[in-house]
PADRENSE-11404 format. One line per field, with one value per residue (C-alpha): x, y, z; residue in one letter. Coordinates in nm, 4 decimals, always signed. Layout:
N
X <- (X	...) $
Y <- (Y	...) $
Z <- (Z	...) $
keza <- (a	...) $
END
This chain:
422
X <- (+10.3357	+10.3456	+10.0467	+10.0424	+9.8603	+9.7063	+9.7957	+9.5599	+9.4966	+9.7094	+9.7726	+10.1036	+9.8695	+9.6382	+9.9594	+10.0892	+9.7295	+9.7391	+10.0993	+10.0004	+9.7071	+9.9254	+10.2185	+9.9961	+9.8542	+10.1967	+10.3123	+10.0056	+10.0905	+10.4779	+10.3747	+10.1362	+10.3731	+10.6905	+10.4467	+10.3276	+10.7169	+10.7840	+10.4778	+10.5284	+10.9066	+10.7673	+10.9502	+10.5933	+10.7686	+10.8938	+10.5428	+10.3617	+10.6059	+10.5507	+10.1757	+10.1774	+10.3462	+10.0944	+9.8061	+9.9469	+10.0612	+9.7017	+9.5019	+9.6993	+9.6741	+9.2733	+9.2644	+9.4044	+9.1693	+8.8653	+8.9446	+8.9838	+8.6551	+8.4746	+8.6486	+8.5665	+8.2207	+8.1682	+8.3514	+8.1227	+8.0466	+8.2300	+7.9907	+7.9105	+8.2531	+8.3050	+8.1278	+8.1336	+7.9032	+8.0299	+8.2587	+8.4451	+8.2626	+7.9446	+7.8861	+7.7331	+7.8752	+7.8178	+7.9534	+8.2408	+8.2979	+8.2543	+8.5110	+8.7490	+8.6713	+8.7436	+9.0900	+8.9717	+8.9352	+9.2733	+9.2496	+8.9172	+9.0707	+9.3117	+9.0044	+8.8279	+9.1348	+9.1483	+8.7826	+8.7616	+9.0973	+8.9495	+8.6675	+8.9021	+9.1642	+8.9860	+8.6349	+8.7314	+8.4547	+8.4855	+8.6298	+9.0089	+9.0294	+8.8548	+9.1003	+9.3775	+9.2137	+9.2394	+9.5674	+9.7178	+9.5800	+9.6920	+10.0489	+10.0356	+9.8844	+10.1415	+10.4082	+10.2707	+10.2340	+10.5465	+10.7206	+10.4691	+10.5111	+10.7589	+11.0539	+10.9960	+10.9668	+11.2846	+11.4836	+11.3009	+11.4280	+11.7926	+11.8282	+11.7053	+12.0049	+12.2334	+12.1375	+12.1376	+12.4659	+12.2820	+12.1901	+12.0350	+12.0624	+11.6513	+11.6869	+11.9465	+11.7798	+11.4438	+11.6091	+11.7410	+11.4277	+11.2563	+11.4752	+11.4757	+11.0793	+11.0821	+11.3053	+11.0838	+10.7848	+10.9318	+10.9915	+10.6399	+10.5089	+10.7613	+10.5946	+10.2519	+10.3470	+10.5529	+10.1847	+10.0844	+10.3651	+10.4144	+10.4393	+10.7889	+10.8946	+10.7890	+11.0162	+11.2108	+11.3721	+11.7337	+11.5714	+11.3885	+11.6956	+11.8981	+11.6145	+11.6060	+11.9561	+11.9696	+11.6767	+11.8121	+12.1290	+12.0164	+11.7316	+11.9915	+12.2435	+11.9914	+11.7754	+12.1314	+12.2464	+11.9099	+11.9215	+12.2967	+12.2323	+11.9244	+12.1275	+12.3511	+12.1280	+11.8048	+11.6149	+11.7257	+11.5818	+11.2524	+11.3640	+11.5862	+11.2538	+11.0568	+11.3290	+11.3657	+10.9787	+10.8237	+11.1320	+11.0434	+10.6816	+10.7517	+10.9503	+10.6914	+10.4276	+10.6462	+10.6878	+10.3023	+10.1910	+9.8425	+9.7988	+9.4695	+9.1376	+9.0887	+9.3193	+9.2657	+9.3661	+9.6602	+9.8148	+9.7841	+9.9791	+10.2368	+10.2872	+10.3154	+10.5646	+10.7767	+10.7739	+10.8985	+11.1489	+11.2985	+11.4111	+11.4149	+11.3771	+11.0480	+10.9439	+10.6142	+10.6848	+10.7042	+11.0052	+11.3336	+11.4559	+11.7967	+11.8186	+11.5882	+11.7484	+12.0905	+11.9472	+11.7885	+12.0859	+12.3308	+12.1039	+12.0618	+12.4547	+12.5251	+12.2549	+12.3797	+12.7519	+12.6219	+12.4185	+12.7266	+12.9806	+12.7856	+12.7201	+13.1496	+13.1868	+12.9289	+12.9791	+13.1082	+13.4675	+13.4810	+13.1820	+13.1768	+13.5357	+13.4819	+13.2635	+13.2761	+13.5214	+13.3987	+13.0239	+13.0923	+13.3039	+13.0132	+12.7476	+12.9465	+13.0448	+12.6874	+12.5131	+12.7668	+12.7338	+12.3742	+12.4003	+12.5918	+12.3525	+12.0978	+12.3171	+12.3452	+11.9340	+11.8787	+12.1499	+12.0766	+11.7152	+11.4967	+11.2610	+11.3452	+10.9778	+10.8931	+10.5610	+10.4292	+10.3625	+9.9706	+9.8762	+9.5522	+9.3444	+9.4328	+9.8101	+10.0544	+10.3084	+10.6648	+10.8208	+11.2418	+11.4457	+11.4886	+11.1869	+10.9049	+10.5748	+10.4081	+10.0080	+9.9112	+9.6521	+9.6375	+9.3028	+9.0640	+8.9965	+8.7697	+9.0464	+9.0445	+8.6938	+8.5975	+8.8536	+8.8820	+9.2065	+9.3424	+9.3953	+9.5731	+9.8576	+9.8390	+9.9643	+10.2836	+10.3326	+10.3676	+10.5986	+10.8021	+10.8664	+10.8191	+11.1655	+11.0587	+10.8436	+10.4659	+10.4790	+10.1789	+10.2054	+9.9330	+9.9004	+9.8458	+9.6364	+9.9591	+10.0636	+10.3280	+10.3420	+10.4005	+10.5216	+10.4093	+10.4923	+10.1980) $
Y <- (+12.2387	+12.2713	+12.5093	+12.6970	+12.6110	+12.9069	+12.9724	+12.8379	+13.0679	+12.9321	+12.9768	+13.1666	+13.4137	+13.4378	+13.5379	+13.7942	+13.9452	+13.9366	+14.0676	+14.3740	+14.4936	+14.4855	+14.6679	+14.9431	+15.0010	+15.0131	+15.2455	+15.4985	+15.4896	+15.5776	+15.8326	+15.9801	+15.9628	+16.1230	+16.4188	+16.4437	+16.4699	+16.7422	+16.9358	+16.9036	+17.0380	+17.3350	+17.1841	+17.3053	+17.3211	+16.9395	+16.8652	+17.0104	+16.8263	+16.4904	+16.5545	+16.6889	+16.3614	+16.1154	+16.3024	+16.2716	+15.9234	+15.8381	+16.0350	+15.8658	+15.5681	+15.6029	+15.7249	+15.4032	+15.1682	+15.3838	+15.3470	+14.9999	+14.9256	+15.1081	+14.9001	+14.5864	+14.6197	+14.6524	+14.3323	+14.0550	+13.7831	+13.9340	+13.9392	+13.5686	+13.4560	+13.5984	+13.3407	+13.5117	+13.7726	+14.1219	+14.1506	+14.4815	+14.7519	+14.5815	+14.5976	+14.9694	+15.2302	+15.5555	+15.3507	+15.2677	+15.6000	+15.7638	+15.5233	+15.6472	+16.0049	+15.9317	+15.7974	+15.4431	+15.2442	+15.1089	+14.9873	+14.8019	+14.6372	+14.4639	+14.3747	+14.2394	+14.0157	+13.8565	+13.8167	+13.6362	+13.4591	+13.3307	+13.1992	+13.0301	+12.8945	+12.8129	+12.7424	+12.5748	+12.7416	+12.8745	+13.1553	+13.0897	+13.2734	+13.6087	+13.6151	+13.5773	+13.8548	+14.0840	+14.0132	+14.1127	+14.4512	+14.4907	+14.4322	+14.6858	+14.9584	+14.8842	+14.9182	+15.2536	+15.3784	+15.2557	+15.4838	+15.7882	+15.8024	+15.5636	+15.6275	+16.0377	+16.0052	+15.8373	+16.0879	+16.3163	+16.1441	+16.0913	+16.4292	+16.5679	+16.3602	+16.4774	+16.8612	+16.8381	+16.6321	+16.4091	+16.0467	+15.8711	+15.4801	+15.4712	+15.6968	+15.4908	+15.1575	+15.3085	+15.4419	+15.1020	+14.9231	+15.1724	+15.1055	+14.7206	+14.7466	+14.9057	+14.6518	+14.4014	+14.5601	+14.5342	+14.1488	+14.1178	+14.2673	+14.0537	+13.7833	+13.8519	+13.8566	+13.5334	+13.3633	+13.4246	+13.1669	+12.8147	+12.6152	+12.5446	+12.9017	+12.9792	+13.2015	+13.0246	+13.1440	+13.2024	+13.4023	+13.6163	+13.6585	+13.7926	+14.0010	+14.1469	+14.2436	+14.3927	+14.6126	+14.7180	+14.8059	+15.0439	+15.1817	+15.2741	+15.4792	+15.6806	+15.7846	+15.8616	+16.0544	+16.2589	+16.3229	+16.4574	+16.6543	+16.8283	+16.8761	+17.1036	+17.2700	+17.2686	+17.4898	+17.3197	+16.9734	+17.0234	+17.1704	+16.8418	+16.6510	+16.8759	+16.8725	+16.5060	+16.3871	+16.5394	+16.3651	+16.0108	+16.0777	+16.1448	+15.8186	+15.6253	+15.8039	+15.7067	+15.3515	+15.3336	+15.1825	+15.0814	+14.9661	+15.1310	+15.1072	+15.4678	+15.8123	+15.9911	+15.6525	+15.5975	+15.9412	+15.8710	+15.5534	+15.7252	+16.0004	+15.7166	+15.5551	+15.8710	+15.9072	+15.5132	+15.5781	+15.8906	+15.6240	+15.3012	+15.0942	+14.9796	+14.7782	+14.9316	+14.8063	+14.4662	+14.2788	+14.2990	+14.5500	+14.5359	+14.8518	+15.0567	+14.9617	+15.0303	+15.3662	+15.3878	+15.2949	+15.5163	+15.8091	+15.7487	+15.6873	+16.0220	+16.1900	+16.0320	+16.1612	+16.5137	+16.4804	+16.3258	+16.5507	+16.8781	+16.7745	+16.6972	+17.0746	+17.2492	+17.0344	+17.1450	+16.9839	+16.9860	+16.8396	+16.5556	+16.4885	+16.1846	+15.9974	+16.2072	+15.9802	+15.6171	+15.7576	+15.8401	+15.5017	+15.2976	+15.4382	+15.4061	+15.0373	+14.9843	+15.0617	+14.8853	+14.5836	+14.5982	+14.6092	+14.3034	+14.1381	+14.2689	+14.1012	+13.7550	+13.7643	+13.8081	+13.5860	+13.2830	+13.3383	+13.5361	+13.2758	+13.2402	+13.2895	+13.2531	+13.4342	+13.2686	+13.4384	+13.5389	+13.3077	+13.2006	+12.9893	+12.6310	+12.7024	+12.5211	+12.6712	+12.5701	+12.6243	+12.7262	+12.4598	+12.5589	+12.8260	+12.8196	+12.9001	+13.2344	+13.1913	+13.5485	+13.6703	+14.0385	+13.9072	+13.6576	+13.4337	+13.1131	+12.8895	+13.0954	+13.2207	+13.0062	+13.1587	+13.5345	+13.7064	+14.0022	+14.1697	+14.4707	+14.2378	+14.0035	+14.2578	+14.3593	+13.9934	+13.9938	+14.3158	+14.1761	+13.8342	+13.8637	+13.8514	+13.9620	+14.1887	+14.0292	+13.8954	+13.7910	+13.5416	+13.5734	+13.3014	+13.4309	+13.2976	+13.1450	+12.9723	+13.2098	+13.3630	+13.7298	+13.8624	+14.1766	+14.3249	+14.4411) $
Z <- (+10.1272	+10.5443	+10.6203	+10.9029	+11.2321	+11.4203	+11.8001	+12.0888	+12.4062	+12.6768	+13.0262	+12.9432	+12.7513	+13.0287	+13.2337	+13.0002	+13.0290	+13.4122	+13.4123	+13.1797	+13.3680	+13.6734	+13.4854	+13.3453	+13.7120	+13.8663	+13.5541	+13.6046	+13.9915	+13.9183	+13.7167	+13.9541	+14.2431	+14.0570	+13.9432	+14.2890	+14.3852	+14.1745	+14.2616	+14.6257	+14.5455	+14.3874	+14.0264	+13.8127	+13.5127	+13.5422	+13.6785	+13.3836	+13.1177	+13.2947	+13.3282	+12.9440	+12.8611	+13.0366	+12.8894	+12.5374	+12.5587	+12.6942	+12.4150	+12.1391	+12.2922	+12.3265	+11.9853	+11.8389	+12.0494	+11.9590	+11.5984	+11.6199	+11.8477	+11.5469	+11.3081	+11.4815	+11.4921	+11.1432	+11.0709	+10.9473	+11.2003	+11.4406	+11.7391	+11.6693	+11.6386	+12.0469	+12.1939	+12.5480	+12.3846	+12.3842	+12.6279	+12.5319	+12.6908	+12.6888	+12.3342	+12.3305	+12.1200	+12.3391	+12.6643	+12.4906	+12.3582	+12.7173	+12.8397	+12.5747	+12.6435	+12.9835	+12.8958	+13.0275	+12.6883	+12.7210	+13.1117	+12.9879	+12.6980	+12.9861	+13.2071	+12.8617	+12.8025	+13.1310	+13.1512	+12.8182	+12.8741	+13.2127	+13.0362	+12.7549	+12.9690	+13.3440	+13.2371	+12.9034	+12.7403	+12.3279	+12.2240	+12.1992	+11.8894	+12.0530	+12.3519	+12.1134	+11.9102	+12.1939	+12.3335	+11.9798	+12.0106	+12.3450	+12.2578	+11.9882	+12.2037	+12.4921	+12.2545	+12.1150	+12.5048	+12.5394	+12.3018	+12.3462	+12.7251	+12.8851	+12.6399	+12.6651	+13.0491	+13.0685	+12.8762	+13.0950	+13.3801	+13.2651	+13.1801	+13.4896	+13.6766	+13.4474	+13.4593	+13.8444	+13.8671	+14.1203	+14.1174	+14.4055	+14.3982	+14.3377	+14.0480	+13.8858	+13.9746	+13.8072	+13.5096	+13.4516	+13.5111	+13.2732	+12.9910	+13.0414	+13.0556	+12.7127	+12.5754	+12.7115	+12.5683	+12.2096	+12.2766	+12.3842	+12.0510	+11.8700	+12.0588	+11.9540	+11.5476	+11.5887	+11.6629	+11.2985	+11.1725	+11.1732	+11.4683	+11.3949	+11.3580	+11.6964	+11.9243	+12.1346	+12.4739	+12.2572	+11.9886	+12.2390	+12.4520	+12.1687	+12.0473	+12.3784	+12.3986	+12.0478	+12.1343	+12.4795	+12.3258	+12.0879	+12.2351	+12.5787	+12.4374	+12.2015	+12.4994	+12.6690	+12.3702	+12.3865	+12.7391	+12.7308	+12.4526	+12.6823	+12.9385	+12.7857	+12.5551	+12.7019	+12.4681	+12.1565	+12.2287	+12.1275	+11.7961	+11.7488	+11.7862	+11.5497	+11.2822	+11.2997	+11.3405	+10.9988	+10.8426	+10.9940	+10.9197	+10.5563	+10.5418	+10.6865	+10.4137	+10.1151	+10.2704	+10.2015	+10.5164	+10.5112	+10.8753	+10.9655	+10.7894	+10.7432	+10.6180	+10.9572	+11.1373	+10.8807	+10.9326	+11.3076	+11.2843	+11.0376	+11.2697	+11.5840	+11.3465	+11.3145	+11.7111	+11.7229	+11.4889	+11.7049	+11.9499	+11.8253	+11.4626	+11.3546	+11.0409	+10.8452	+10.5062	+10.3314	+10.1418	+10.2420	+10.5268	+10.4973	+10.2767	+10.4993	+10.8418	+10.7165	+10.5957	+10.9368	+11.1701	+10.9491	+11.0080	+11.3606	+11.4202	+11.2569	+11.4546	+11.7643	+11.7065	+11.6445	+11.9771	+12.1791	+12.0131	+12.1094	+12.4696	+12.4965	+12.3264	+12.6132	+12.9022	+13.2483	+13.1986	+13.5936	+13.6972	+13.4365	+13.4320	+13.6771	+13.4067	+13.0697	+12.9035	+13.0163	+12.9693	+12.5813	+12.5182	+12.6850	+12.4826	+12.1605	+12.2337	+12.3318	+11.9930	+11.7827	+11.9972	+11.9585	+11.5929	+11.6306	+11.8028	+11.5573	+11.2578	+11.5032	+11.5211	+11.1535	+11.0616	+11.2950	+11.4870	+11.2145	+11.0228	+10.6879	+10.5719	+10.2170	+10.0841	+9.7564	+9.4518	+9.4124	+9.1305	+8.9306	+9.1498	+9.1654	+9.0728	+9.2872	+9.4838	+9.4911	+9.8192	+9.8019	+9.9902	+10.3116	+10.3404	+10.5759	+10.3930	+10.5216	+10.5117	+10.4043	+10.6669	+10.5166	+10.3868	+10.5282	+10.2531	+10.2983	+10.4173	+10.7330	+10.7511	+11.0427	+11.2562	+11.4155	+11.2640	+11.3556	+11.0434	+11.1809	+11.3545	+11.0453	+10.8255	+11.0773	+11.0677	+10.7107	+10.6760	+10.9447	+10.8201	+10.4280	+10.2679	+9.9215	+9.7217	+9.6707	+9.3285	+9.1385	+8.8511	+8.5925	+8.3292	+7.9443	+7.6934	+7.5252	+7.8399	+7.9446	+8.2901	+8.3417	+8.6726	+8.8542	+9.1745	+9.4017) $
keza <- (m	e	c	p	s	f	s	k	y	s	w	l	d	f	v	f	s	v	v	g	v	c	t	f	l	l	d	w	g	s	d	v	w	v	a	t	e	f	y	c	r	g	d	f	f	w	f	g	v	l	v	g	l	m	v	l	s	s	v	v	v	q	m	f	s	w	f	w	f	k	y	d	r	e	l	e	g	f	s	a	q	s	p	a	g	p	v	l	f	g	g	r	e	h	v	s	c	l	l	h	v	l	q	l	g	f	f	c	r	h	i	s	a	i	w	q	g	f	r	v	w	w	r	k	e	q	g	s	e	y	a	i	y	l	t	h	d	l	s	m	l	r	l	i	e	t	f	c	e	s	a	p	q	l	t	l	m	t	y	i	m	l	h	t	n	k	a	r	t	v	q	c	v	s	v	a	a	s	t	t	s	i	a	w	m	v	v	d	y	h	r	s	l	r	s	f	l	p	d	k	a	k	q	g	w	g	s	s	l	v	y	f	l	w	n	l	l	l	i	a	p	r	v	a	a	i	a	l	f	a	s	v	l	p	r	y	i	a	g	h	f	l	i	l	w	p	i	l	v	f	w	a	w	r	q	e	t	d	f	m	d	s	a	g	g	e	w	l	y	r	a	t	v	g	l	i	w	y	f	s	w	f	n	v	a	e	g	r	t	r	g	r	s	i	i	y	h	s	f	m	i	t	d	g	g	i	l	l	a	t	w	w	c	y	r	d	p	v	l	t	q	p	y	a	s	a	l	l	t	a	l	t	l	s	y	f	l	g	l	a	f	k	a	l	y	y	c	c	f	h	p	k	l	w	r	p	p	v	r	d	p	g	a	a	d	e	v	p	d	g	k	v	l	f	k	d	l	s	v	q	d	s	t	v	s	t	q	l	l	n	k	r	m	a	r	h	a	t	r	f	y	s	e	q	e	v	v	r	i	v	k	k	t	n	g	e	e	a	t	t	v	v) $
END
């Protein structure tokens, strides 16, 4: 049986951390610049909407960061296993609380990850597990920020271009870059999950490219469909979101998510998952995902078809005549091409991992042919107690890569084995 070896902090992880903080600052600066443009031109409504999205996104991300900071402080041996000392926020809870209230917690996490990574990679000091721990949290926080802020802002900018029927070159480039950035952030999150797999199941460039393409080709038409609907019925787009979002949150609850460590934090997570699902697929439950994925994409195809049909019926035929048919065709083909790339990924690039049944102590695991054993990281046991593991991301990795339900095998007194799904 092959046991997984855990990733060590590398120069590539350090580069990703530096790029992450640069991206954060550029994104923040561009948001302020666009908001200032709206204000100076007298577009106070769009100024308010944009600032509202920025504030809402920041508050959600800071809440996740604070929940995780509180949980990490309660972990047994957490401070001892971070050799650089309490890098994050100086280790003082009241300082951390103040920074999160001032909306600086996420930024400080970036700085802490860079500093810890510099100590490990450049100075060759200990603390690789702690540096990896920080980067795992950052990848998840960046994903949350992407779908809480970047995706809605991209929809807003696309809507403004359609509503005014004006598209400057810089606007087109900005929209294309934002769409690509969202898809890339999903790939970065996926790359972080892969670090929990055995070395031979690491993500290669071919796998990353296919994963990037299917996310790009699915997210872009979804954002465009929402923006097109808003361009003809702007007063109804909020109602559309408020109808779908509770349904998606309810579906997340029905899948019995357990990502956070408190009831309040878990409902925050489910609400965020509902927002992510409004734009893109995100796996939150363990076992085979084919059925859930089919249900989700069937629902989104139906909803997207209704949005596009509504736009087609209410659009201005004169103003939209040059591009209407081509745009409708391109969006439809893009979505189905994205589904084809997704099927290609799962057929050729997705690790065929096998999670062993939970047996009595001492029972041997028999790994099926062609499968890679998945180390269950959802609970830190004695075999990995010397390593600092990010159980939040480990749970997500378990759900994303596990192909079957978790089966517990218990030996009875008569020698027979009974199986139960847990």
